[in-house]
N, CA, C, O and the ligand as a Tripos MOL2 file, in Angstrom:
@<TRIPOS>MOLECULE
protein
  261   259    66     0     0
PROTEIN
NO_CHARGES

@<TRIPOS>ATOM
      1 N          13.7200   46.8970  -54.7300 N.3       1 MET1
      2 CA         13.8980   47.1490  -53.3020 C.3       1 MET1
      3 C          15.1890   46.4810  -52.8210 C.2       1 MET1
      4 O          15.3780   45.2730  -52.9680 O.2       1 MET1
      5 N          16.0350   47.2680  -52.2670 N.am      2 THR2
      6 CA         17.3120   46.7390  -51.8090 C.3       2 THR2
      7 C          17.2470   46.4280  -50.3180 C.2       2 THR2
      8 O          16.7810   47.2150  -49.4940 O.2       2 THR2
      9 N          17.7330   45.2600  -50.0360 N.am      3 LYS3
     10 CA         17.7490   44.8600  -48.6230 C.3       3 LYS3
     11 C          19.0790   45.2850  -48.0080 C.2       3 LYS3
     12 O          20.1530   44.9270  -48.4920 O.2       3 LYS3
     13 N          18.9800   46.0380  -46.9560 N.am      4 ALA4
     14 CA         20.2060   46.5180  -46.3050 C.3       4 ALA4
     15 C          20.9380   45.3620  -45.6450 C.2       4 ALA4
     16 O          20.3810   44.5890  -44.8660 O.2       4 ALA4
     17 N          22.1790   45.2860  -45.9870 N.am      5 GLN5
     18 CA         22.9940   44.2220  -45.4150 C.3       5 GLN5
     19 C          23.3690   44.5870  -43.9810 C.2       5 GLN5
     20 O          23.8830   45.6740  -43.7160 O.2       5 GLN5
     21 N          23.1080   43.6790  -43.0850 N.am      6 ALA6
     22 CA         23.4720   43.9190  -41.6890 C.3       6 ALA6
     23 C          24.9800   43.8100  -41.5370 C.2       6 ALA6
     24 O          25.5590   42.7250  -41.5730 O.2       6 ALA6
     25 N          25.5760   44.9410  -41.3700 N.am      7 LYS7
     26 CA         27.0320   44.9760  -41.2580 C.3       7 LYS7
     27 C          27.4230   45.1170  -39.7970 C.2       7 LYS7
     28 O          26.8310   45.9240  -39.0800 O.2       7 LYS7
     29 N          28.3820   44.3700  -39.3500 N.am      8 PRO8
     30 CA         28.8140   44.5550  -37.9530 C.3       8 PRO8
     31 C          29.4520   45.9210  -37.7570 C.2       8 PRO8
     32 O          30.1510   46.4340  -38.6300 O.2       8 PRO8
     33 N          29.1970   46.4840  -36.6080 N.am      9 LEU9
     34 CA         29.7240   47.8100  -36.3110 C.3       9 LEU9
     35 C          31.2450   47.7620  -36.2160 C.2       9 LEU9
     36 O          31.8350   46.9570  -35.4960 O.2       9 LEU9
     37 N          31.8300   48.6490  -36.9660 N.am     10 GLU10
     38 CA         33.2870   48.7110  -36.9320 C.3      10 GLU10
     39 C          33.7190   49.8480  -36.0270 C.2      10 GLU10
     40 O          33.1970   50.9590  -36.1250 O.2      10 GLU10
     41 N          34.6470   49.5830  -35.1690 N.am     11 ILE11
     42 CA         35.1970   50.6300  -34.3120 C.3      11 ILE11
     43 C          36.5980   50.9420  -34.8080 C.2      11 ILE11
     44 O          37.4920   50.0960  -34.7970 O.2      11 ILE11
     45 N          36.7600   52.1810  -35.2410 N.am     12 VAL12
     46 CA         38.0430   52.5950  -35.7950 C.3      12 VAL12
     47 C          38.7290   53.5100  -34.7930 C.2      12 VAL12
     48 O          38.1650   54.5110  -34.3500 O.2      12 VAL12
     49 N          39.9130   53.1570  -34.4590 N.am     13 LYS13
     50 CA         40.6630   53.9700  -33.5050 C.3      13 LYS13
     51 C          41.2620   55.1610  -34.2300 C.2      13 LYS13
     52 O          42.0450   55.0050  -35.1680 O.2      13 LYS13
     53 N          40.8880   56.3450  -33.7890 N.am     14 ARG14
     54 CA         41.3900   57.5500  -34.4310 C.3      14 ARG14
     55 C          41.9710   58.4840  -33.3840 C.2      14 ARG14
     56 O          41.3150   59.4310  -32.9510 O.2      14 ARG14
     57 N          43.1690   58.2210  -32.9940 N.am     15 ASN15
     58 CA         43.8160   59.0770  -31.9990 C.3      15 ASN15
     59 C          44.2350   60.4190  -32.5860 C.2      15 ASN15
     60 O          44.6680   61.3140  -31.8610 O.2      15 ASN15
     61 N          44.1030   60.5550  -33.9120 N.am     16 ASP16
     62 CA         44.4650   61.8200  -34.5430 C.3      16 ASP16
     63 C          43.3060   62.7960  -34.5520 C.2      16 ASP16
     64 O          43.4810   63.9590  -34.9150 O.2      16 ASP16
     65 N          42.1170   62.3420  -34.1560 N.am     17 LEU17
     66 CA         40.9580   63.2230  -34.1410 C.3      17 LEU17
     67 C          40.6610   63.6500  -32.7120 C.2      17 LEU17
     68 O          40.8970   62.9100  -31.7560 O.2      17 LEU17
     69 N          40.1340   64.8710  -32.5940 N.am     18 THR18
     70 CA         39.7940   65.3820  -31.2780 C.3      18 THR18
     71 C          38.2890   65.3860  -31.1040 C.2      18 THR18
     72 O          37.5830   65.9910  -31.9110 O.2      18 THR18
     73 N          37.7790   64.7300  -30.0750 N.am     19 PRO19
     74 CA         36.3370   64.7930  -29.8350 C.3      19 PRO19
     75 C          35.9170   66.1990  -29.4310 C.2      19 PRO19
     76 O          36.6980   66.9650  -28.8670 O.2      19 PRO19
     77 N          34.6700   66.5140  -29.7310 N.am     20 ILE20
     78 CA         34.1560   67.8570  -29.4530 C.3      20 ILE20
     79 C          33.0570   67.7460  -28.4130 C.2      20 ILE20
     80 O          32.2090   66.8560  -28.4780 O.2      20 ILE20
     81 N          33.0800   68.6550  -27.4580 N.am     21 CYS21
     82 CA         32.0670   68.6800  -26.4100 C.3      21 CYS21
     83 C          30.7010   68.9560  -27.0230 C.2      21 CYS21
     84 O          30.5440   69.8610  -27.8430 O.2      21 CYS21
     85 N          29.7130   68.1560  -26.6100 N.am     22 CYS22
     86 CA         28.3780   68.3070  -27.1820 C.3      22 CYS22
     87 C          27.6640   69.5320  -26.6040 C.2      22 CYS22
     88 O          26.5840   69.8900  -27.0740 O.2      22 CYS22
     89 N          28.2370   70.1650  -25.6160 N.am     23 HIS23
     90 CA         27.5930   71.3270  -24.9880 C.3      23 HIS23
     91 C          28.1800   72.6350  -25.5000 C.2      23 HIS23
     92 O          27.4370   73.5230  -25.9180 O.2      23 HIS23
     93 N          29.5080   72.7640  -25.4730 N.am     24 CYS24
     94 CA         30.1270   74.0420  -25.8420 C.3      24 CYS24
     95 C          30.8840   73.9570  -27.1530 C.2      24 CYS24
     96 O          31.4480   74.9540  -27.6040 O.2      24 CYS24
     97 N          30.9080   72.7870  -27.7730 N.am     25 ALA25
     98 CA         31.5040   72.5810  -29.0940 C.3      25 ALA25
     99 C          32.9920   72.8900  -29.1390 C.2      25 ALA25
    100 O          33.5400   73.1870  -30.2010 O.2      25 ALA25
    101 N          33.6340   72.8190  -28.0010 N.am     26 LYS26
    102 CA         35.0830   73.0010  -27.9870 C.3      26 LYS26
    103 C          35.7710   71.6490  -28.0840 C.2      26 LYS26
    104 O          35.2290   70.6310  -27.6530 O.2      26 LYS26
    105 N          36.9430   71.6480  -28.6390 N.am     27 GLY27
    106 CA         37.6890   70.4050  -28.7750 C.3      27 GLY27
    107 C          38.1400   69.8900  -27.4290 C.2      27 GLY27
    108 O          38.5860   70.6470  -26.5670 O.2      27 GLY27
    109 N          38.0150   68.5970  -27.2690 N.am     28 LEU28
    110 CA         38.3840   67.9870  -25.9980 C.3      28 LEU28
    111 C          39.7260   67.2850  -26.1380 C.2      28 LEU28
    112 O          39.8050   66.1470  -26.6010 O.2      28 LEU28
    113 N          40.7610   67.9740  -25.7360 N.am     29 THR29
    114 CA         42.0650   67.3160  -25.7250 C.3      29 THR29
    115 C          42.2360   66.5170  -24.4430 C.2      29 THR29
    116 O          43.1060   65.6530  -24.3370 O.2      29 THR29
    117 N          41.3880   66.8260  -23.4800 N.am     30 GLU30
    118 CA         41.3680   66.0580  -22.2410 C.3      30 GLU30
    119 C          39.9660   66.1140  -21.6660 C.2      30 GLU30
    120 O          39.2020   67.0340  -21.9570 O.2      30 GLU30
    121 N          39.6390   65.1450  -20.8660 N.am     31 ILE31
    122 CA         38.3370   65.0910  -20.2210 C.3      31 ILE31
    123 C          38.5740   64.9730  -18.7300 C.2      31 ILE31
    124 O          39.4030   64.1780  -18.2850 O.2      31 ILE31
    125 N          37.8560   65.7530  -17.9700 N.am     32 TYR32
    126 CA         37.9970   65.6650  -16.5250 C.3      32 TYR32
    127 C          37.0740   64.5830  -15.9920 C.2      32 TYR32
    128 O          35.9990   64.3270  -16.5350 O.2      32 TYR32
    129 N          37.5110   63.9730  -14.9460 N.am     33 SER33
    130 CA         36.6640   62.9790  -14.3170 C.3      33 SER33
    131 C          36.7850   63.1120  -12.8070 C.2      33 SER33
    132 O          37.8320   63.4840  -12.2780 O.2      33 SER33
    133 N          35.7230   62.8100  -12.1500 N.am     34 ARG34
    134 CA         35.7810   62.7650  -10.6970 C.3      34 ARG34
    135 C          34.8160   61.7100  -10.2020 C.2      34 ARG34
    136 O          33.8240   61.3870  -10.8560 O.2      34 ARG34
    137 N          35.1220   61.1920   -9.0590 N.am     35 THR35
    138 CA         34.2790   60.1440   -8.5210 C.3      35 THR35
    139 C          33.1950   60.7580   -7.6540 C.2      35 THR35
    140 O          33.4060   61.7310   -6.9310 O.2      35 THR35
    141 N          32.0510   60.1550   -7.7580 N.am     36 LYS36
    142 CA         30.9030   60.6100   -6.9900 C.3      36 LYS36
    143 C          31.0340   60.0630   -5.5720 C.2      36 LYS36
    144 O          31.3320   58.8890   -5.3550 O.2      36 LYS36
    145 N          30.8080   60.9310   -4.6510 N.am     37 GLY37
    146 CA         30.8910   60.4580   -3.2740 C.3      37 GLY37
    147 C          32.3100   60.4840   -2.7430 C.2      37 GLY37
    148 O          33.2680   60.3720   -3.5080 O.2      37 GLY37
    149 N          32.4410   60.6250   -1.4790 N.am     38 THR38
    150 CA         33.7690   60.6370   -0.8840 C.3      38 THR38
    151 C          33.8230   59.5720    0.2050 C.2      38 THR38
    152 O          32.8070   59.0130    0.6190 O.2      38 THR38
    153 N          35.0060   59.3240    0.6320 N.am     39 GLY39
    154 CA         35.1610   58.3800    1.7230 C.3      39 GLY39
    155 C          35.2310   56.9500    1.2570 C.2      39 GLY39
    156 O          35.8320   56.6440    0.2270 O.2      39 GLY39
    157 N          34.6180   56.0840    2.0160 N.am     40 PHE40
    158 CA         34.8040   54.6580    1.7430 C.3      40 PHE40
    159 C          34.0320   54.1550    0.5270 C.2      40 PHE40
    160 O          34.2900   53.0470    0.0570 O.2      40 PHE40
    161 N          33.0830   54.9520    0.0020 N.am     41 VAL41
    162 CA         32.3730   54.4970   -1.1870 C.3      41 VAL41
    163 C          32.9910   55.0850   -2.4560 C.2      41 VAL41
    164 O          32.4530   54.9330   -3.5530 O.2      41 VAL41
    165 N          34.1130   55.7480   -2.2870 N.am     42 GLU42
    166 CA         34.7510   56.3970   -3.4180 C.3      42 GLU42
    167 C          35.1360   55.3920   -4.5090 C.2      42 GLU42
    168 O          35.5410   54.2660   -4.2210 O.2      42 GLU42
    169 N          35.0070   55.8100   -5.7250 N.am     43 GLY43
    170 CA         35.4630   54.9860   -6.8270 C.3      43 GLY43
    171 C          34.4000   54.1080   -7.4390 C.2      43 GLY43
    172 O          34.7230   53.2150   -8.2220 O.2      43 GLY43
    173 N          33.1440   54.3310   -7.1080 N.am     44 LYS44
    174 CA         32.0870   53.5170   -7.6980 C.3      44 LYS44
    175 C          31.5780   54.1460   -8.9920 C.2      44 LYS44
    176 O          31.6580   53.5410  -10.0610 O.2      44 LYS44
    177 N          31.0630   55.3440   -8.8850 N.am     45 ASP45
    178 CA         30.5860   56.0410  -10.0810 C.3      45 ASP45
    179 C          31.5720   57.1420  -10.4480 C.2      45 ASP45
    180 O          32.0020   57.9220   -9.5990 O.2      45 ASP45
    181 N          31.9130   57.1870  -11.7080 N.am     46 VAL46
    182 CA         32.8190   58.2210  -12.1870 C.3      46 VAL46
    183 C          32.0440   59.1620  -13.0920 C.2      46 VAL46
    184 O          31.3310   58.7230  -13.9940 O.2      46 VAL46
    185 N          32.1870   60.4560  -12.8490 N.am     47 ILE47
    186 CA         31.5350   61.4530  -13.6870 C.3      47 ILE47
    187 C          32.5960   62.0670  -14.5940 C.2      47 ILE47
    188 O          33.6230   62.5580  -14.1260 O.2      47 ILE47
    189 N          32.3350   62.0300  -15.8760 N.am     48 TYR48
    190 CA         33.2440   62.6340  -16.8380 C.3      48 TYR48
    191 C          32.6540   63.9640  -17.2840 C.2      48 TYR48
    192 O          31.4790   64.0430  -17.6440 O.2      48 TYR48
    193 N          33.4710   65.0010  -17.2600 N.am     49 PHE49
    194 CA         32.9380   66.3000  -17.6550 C.3      49 PHE49
    195 C          33.9460   67.1010  -18.4590 C.2      49 PHE49
    196 O          35.1490   66.8410  -18.4500 O.2      49 PHE49
    197 N          33.3980   68.0870  -19.1550 N.am     50 CYS50
    198 CA         34.1640   68.9230  -20.0600 C.3      50 CYS50
    199 C          35.0180   69.9100  -19.2660 C.2      50 CYS50
    200 O          34.5000   70.5590  -18.3580 O.2      50 CYS50
    201 N          36.3030   70.0450  -19.5740 N.am     51 PRO51
    202 CA         37.1470   70.9890  -18.8420 C.3      51 PRO51
    203 C          36.8520   72.4450  -19.2020 C.2      51 PRO51
    204 O          37.3340   73.3500  -18.5200 O.2      51 PRO51
    205 N          36.0740   72.6920  -20.2540 N.am     52 HIS52
    206 CA         35.7770   74.0570  -20.6690 C.3      52 HIS52
    207 C          34.4990   74.5760  -20.0200 C.2      52 HIS52
    208 O          34.4930   75.6600  -19.4360 O.2      52 HIS52
    209 N          33.4300   73.8150  -20.1210 N.am     53 CYS53
    210 CA         32.1380   74.2930  -19.6250 C.3      53 CYS53
    211 C          31.6680   73.5310  -18.3980 C.2      53 CYS53
    212 O          30.6260   73.8590  -17.8320 O.2      53 CYS53
    213 N          32.4200   72.5140  -17.9730 N.am     54 MET54
    214 CA         32.1330   71.7220  -16.7660 C.3      54 MET54
    215 C          30.8440   70.9120  -16.8660 C.2      54 MET54
    216 O          30.3780   70.3620  -15.8690 O.2      54 MET54
    217 N          30.2740   70.8370  -18.0540 N.am     55 LYS55
    218 CA         29.0550   70.0500  -18.1800 C.3      55 LYS55
    219 C          29.3930   68.5680  -18.2770 C.2      55 LYS55
    220 O          30.4360   68.1790  -18.8010 O.2      55 LYS55
    221 N          28.5000   67.7750  -17.7660 N.am     56 VAL56
    222 CA         28.7590   66.3390  -17.6810 C.3      56 VAL56
    223 C          28.6240   65.7030  -19.0590 C.2      56 VAL56
    224 O          27.6370   65.9090  -19.7650 O.2      56 VAL56
    225 N          29.6230   64.9370  -19.4160 N.am     57 LEU57
    226 CA         29.6150   64.2380  -20.6970 C.3      57 LEU57
    227 C          29.1160   62.8130  -20.5450 C.2      57 LEU57
    228 O          28.5430   62.2370  -21.4690 O.2      57 LEU57
    229 N          29.3410   62.2620  -19.3790 N.am     58 GLY58
    230 CA         28.8940   60.8920  -19.1860 C.3      58 GLY58
    231 C          29.2490   60.4020  -17.8020 C.2      58 GLY58
    232 O          30.1060   60.9560  -17.1130 O.2      58 GLY58
    233 N          28.5710   59.3610  -17.4270 N.am     59 ILE59
    234 CA         28.8250   58.7540  -16.1310 C.3      59 ILE59
    235 C          29.1660   57.2910  -16.3660 C.2      59 ILE59
    236 O          28.4730   56.5870  -17.1010 O.2      59 ILE59
    237 N          30.2080   56.8630  -15.7520 N.am     60 GLY60
    238 CA         30.6160   55.4780  -15.9460 C.3      60 GLY60
    239 C          30.8920   54.7990  -14.6280 C.2      60 GLY60
    240 O          30.9590   55.4190  -13.5670 O.2      60 GLY60
    241 N          31.0450   53.5170  -14.7420 N.am     61 GLN61
    242 CA         31.3670   52.7320  -13.5710 C.3      61 GLN61
    243 C          32.8340   52.3980  -13.6330 C.2      61 GLN61
    244 O          33.3150   51.8660  -14.6340 O.2      61 GLN61
    245 N          33.5220   52.6950  -12.6110 N.am     62 SER62
    246 CA         34.9300   52.3360  -12.6070 C.3      62 SER62
    247 C          35.1440   51.1270  -11.7120 C.2      62 SER62
    248 O          34.6160   51.0290  -10.6040 O.2      62 SER62
    249 N          35.9210   50.2360  -12.2310 N.am     63 ARG63
    250 CA         36.2940   49.1030  -11.4010 C.3      63 ARG63
    251 C          37.3630   49.6030  -10.4360 C.2      63 ARG63
    252 O          38.2690   50.3440  -10.8180 O.2      63 ARG63
    253 N          37.2450   49.2070   -9.2500 N.am     64 MET64
    254 CA         38.2330   49.6270   -8.2590 C.3      64 MET64
    255 C          39.6090   49.1110   -8.6560 C.2      64 MET64
    256 O          39.8510   47.9060   -8.7220 O.2      64 MET64
    257 N          40.4810   50.0400   -8.9100 N.am     65 ILE65
    258 CA         41.8210   49.6230   -9.3590 C.3      65 ILE65
    259 C          42.7230   49.4700   -8.1310 C.2      65 ILE65
    260 O          43.8970   49.1260   -8.2670 O.2      65 ILE65
    261 ZN         32.0460   71.8150  -23.0020 Zn       66 ZN66
@<TRIPOS>BOND
     1     1     2 1
     2     2     3 1
     3     3     4 2
     4     3     5 am
     5     5     6 1
     6     6     7 1
     7     7     8 2
     8     7     9 am
     9     9    10 1
    10    10    11 1
    11    11    12 2
    12    11    13 am
    13    13    14 1
    14    14    15 1
    15    15    16 2
    16    15    17 am
    17    17    18 1
    18    18    19 1
    19    19    20 2
    20    19    21 am
    21    21    22 1
    22    22    23 1
    23    23    24 2
    24    23    25 am
    25    25    26 1
    26    26    27 1
    27    27    28 2
    28    27    29 am
    29    29    30 1
    30    30    31 1
    31    31    32 2
    32    31    33 am
    33    33    34 1
    34    34    35 1
    35    35    36 2
    36    35    37 am
    37    37    38 1
    38    38    39 1
    39    39    40 2
    40    39    41 am
    41    41    42 1
    42    42    43 1
    43    43    44 2
    44    43    45 am
    45    45    46 1
    46    46    47 1
    47    47    48 2
    48    47    49 am
    49    49    50 1
    50    50    51 1
    51    51    52 2
    52    51    53 am
    53    53    54 1
    54    54    55 1
    55    55    56 2
    56    55    57 am
    57    57    58 1
    58    58    59 1
    59    59    60 2
    60    59    61 am
    61    61    62 1
    62    62    63 1
    63    63    64 2
    64    63    65 am
    65    65    66 1
    66    66    67 1
    67    67    68 2
    68    67    69 am
    69    69    70 1
    70    70    71 1
    71    71    72 2
    72    71    73 am
    73    73    74 1
    74    74    75 1
    75    75    76 2
    76    75    77 am
    77    77    78 1
    78    78    79 1
    79    79    80 2
    80    79    81 am
    81    81    82 1
    82    82    83 1
    83    83    84 2
    84    83    85 am
    85    85    86 1
    86    86    87 1
    87    87    88 2
    88    87    89 am
    89    89    90 1
    90    90    91 1
    91    91    92 2
    92    91    93 am
    93    93    94 1
    94    94    95 1
    95    95    96 2
    96    95    97 am
    97    97    98 1
    98    98    99 1
    99    99   100 2
   100    99   101 am
   101   101   102 1
   102   102   103 1
   103   103   104 2
   104   103   105 am
   105   105   106 1
   106   106   107 1
   107   107   108 2
   108   107   109 am
   109   109   110 1
   110   110   111 1
   111   111   112 2
   112   111   113 am
   113   113   114 1
   114   114   115 1
   115   115   116 2
   116   115   117 am
   117   117   118 1
   118   118   119 1
   119   119   120 2
   120   119   121 am
   121   121   122 1
   122   122   123 1
   123   123   124 2
   124   123   125 am
   125   125   126 1
   126   126   127 1
   127   127   128 2
   128   127   129 am
   129   129   130 1
   130   130   131 1
   131   131   132 2
   132   131   133 am
   133   133   134 1
   134   134   135 1
   135   135   136 2
   136   135   137 am
   137   137   138 1
   138   138   139 1
   139   139   140 2
   140   139   141 am
   141   141   142 1
   142   142   143 1
   143   143   144 2
   144   143   145 am
   145   145   146 1
   146   146   147 1
   147   147   148 2
   148   147   149 am
   149   149   150 1
   150   150   151 1
   151   151   152 2
   152   151   153 am
   153   153   154 1
   154   154   155 1
   155   155   156 2
   156   155   157 am
   157   157   158 1
   158   158   159 1
   159   159   160 2
   160   159   161 am
   161   161   162 1
   162   162   163 1
   163   163   164 2
   164   163   165 am
   165   165   166 1
   166   166   167 1
   167   167   168 2
   168   167   169 am
   169   169   170 1
   170   170   171 1
   171   171   172 2
   172   171   173 am
   173   173   174 1
   174   174   175 1
   175   175   176 2
   176   175   177 am
   177   177   178 1
   178   178   179 1
   179   179   180 2
   180   179   181 am
   181   181   182 1
   182   182   183 1
   183   183   184 2
   184   183   185 am
   185   185   186 1
   186   186   187 1
   187   187   188 2
   188   187   189 am
   189   189   190 1
   190   190   191 1
   191   191   192 2
   192   191   193 am
   193   193   194 1
   194   194   195 1
   195   195   196 2
   196   195   197 am
   197   197   198 1
   198   198   199 1
   199   199   200 2
   200   199   201 am
   201   201   202 1
   202   202   203 1
   203   203   204 2
   204   203   205 am
   205   205   206 1
   206   206   207 1
   207   207   208 2
   208   207   209 am
   209   209   210 1
   210   210   211 1
   211   211   212 2
   212   211   213 am
   213   213   214 1
   214   214   215 1
   215   215   216 2
   216   215   217 am
   217   217   218 1
   218   218   219 1
   219   219   220 2
   220   219   221 am
   221   221   222 1
   222   222   223 1
   223   223   224 2
   224   223   225 am
   225   225   226 1
   226   226   227 1
   227   227   228 2
   228   227   229 am
   229   229   230 1
   230   230   231 1
   231   231   232 2
   232   231   233 am
   233   233   234 1
   234   234   235 1
   235   235   236 2
   236   235   237 am
   237   237   238 1
   238   238   239 1
   239   239   240 2
   240   239   241 am
   241   241   242 1
   242   242   243 1
   243   243   244 2
   244   243   245 am
   245   245   246 1
   246   246   247 1
   247   247   248 2
   248   247   249 am
   249   249   250 1
   250   250   251 1
   251   251   252 2
   252   251   253 am
   253   253   254 1
   254   254   255 1
   255   255   256 2
   256   255   257 am
   257   257   258 1
   258   258   259 1
   259   259   260 2
@<TRIPOS>SUBSTRUCTURE
     1 MET1         2 RESIDUE 1 A MET
     2 THR2         6 RESIDUE 1 A THR
     3 LYS3        10 RESIDUE 1 A LYS
     4 ALA4        14 RESIDUE 1 A ALA
     5 GLN5        18 RESIDUE 1 A GLN
     6 ALA6        22 RESIDUE 1 A ALA
     7 LYS7        26 RESIDUE 1 A LYS
     8 PRO8        30 RESIDUE 1 A PRO
     9 LEU9        34 RESIDUE 1 A LEU
    10 GLU10       38 RESIDUE 1 A GLU
    11 ILE11       42 RESIDUE 1 A ILE
    12 VAL12       46 RESIDUE 1 A VAL
    13 LYS13       50 RESIDUE 1 A LYS
    14 ARG14       54 RESIDUE 1 A ARG
    15 ASN15       58 RESIDUE 1 A ASN
    16 ASP16       62 RESIDUE 1 A ASP
    17 LEU17       66 RESIDUE 1 A LEU
    18 THR18       70 RESIDUE 1 A THR
    19 PRO19       74 RESIDUE 1 A PRO
    20 ILE20       78 RESIDUE 1 A ILE
    21 CYS21       82 RESIDUE 1 A CYS
    22 CYS22       86 RESIDUE 1 A CYS
    23 HIS23       90 RESIDUE 1 A HIS
    24 CYS24       94 RESIDUE 1 A CYS
    25 ALA25       98 RESIDUE 1 A ALA
    26 LYS26      102 RESIDUE 1 A LYS
    27 GLY27      106 RESIDUE 1 A GLY
    28 LEU28      110 RESIDUE 1 A LEU
    29 THR29      114 RESIDUE 1 A THR
    30 GLU30      118 RESIDUE 1 A GLU
    31 ILE31      122 RESIDUE 1 A ILE
    32 TYR32      126 RESIDUE 1 A TYR
    33 SER33      130 RESIDUE 1 A SER
    34 ARG34      134 RESIDUE 1 A ARG
    35 THR35      138 RESIDUE 1 A THR
    36 LYS36      142 RESIDUE 1 A LYS
    37 GLY37      146 RESIDUE 1 A GLY
    38 THR38      150 RESIDUE 1 A THR
    39 GLY39      154 RESIDUE 1 A GLY
    40 PHE40      158 RESIDUE 1 A PHE
    41 VAL41      162 RESIDUE 1 A VAL
    42 GLU42      166 RESIDUE 1 A GLU
    43 GLY43      170 RESIDUE 1 A GLY
    44 LYS44      174 RESIDUE 1 A LYS
    45 ASP45      178 RESIDUE 1 A ASP
    46 VAL46      182 RESIDUE 1 A VAL
    47 ILE47      186 RESIDUE 1 A ILE
    48 TYR48      190 RESIDUE 1 A TYR
    49 PHE49      194 RESIDUE 1 A PHE
    50 CYS50      198 RESIDUE 1 A CYS
    51 PRO51      202 RESIDUE 1 A PRO
    52 HIS52      206 RESIDUE 1 A HIS
    53 CYS53      210 RESIDUE 1 A CYS
    54 MET54      214 RESIDUE 1 A MET
    55 LYS55      218 RESIDUE 1 A LYS
    56 VAL56      222 RESIDUE 1 A VAL
    57 LEU57      226 RESIDUE 1 A LEU
    58 GLY58      230 RESIDUE 1 A GLY
    59 ILE59      234 RESIDUE 1 A ILE
    60 GLY60      238 RESIDUE 1 A GLY
    61 GLN61      242 RESIDUE 1 A GLN
    62 SER62      246 RESIDUE 1 A SER
    63 ARG63      250 RESIDUE 1 A ARG
    64 MET64      254 RESIDUE 1 A MET
    65 ILE65      258 RESIDUE 1 A ILE
    66 ZN66       261 GROUP 0 **** ****
């Protein structure tokens, strides 16, 4: 019985690879983002979405720049 060695997760930067949309399987050379809400609360939640199918890829928190 082999004990799996706990290896730290390695993050490899690969700017030569293109991520693929999990919805329409098209290559993402760019990702659209927009902030939820308008006006004075703008810039809290950012929605990232696919420029091809407009489906949401993820929601993040943006620090007010
Ligand atoms: Zn898509």
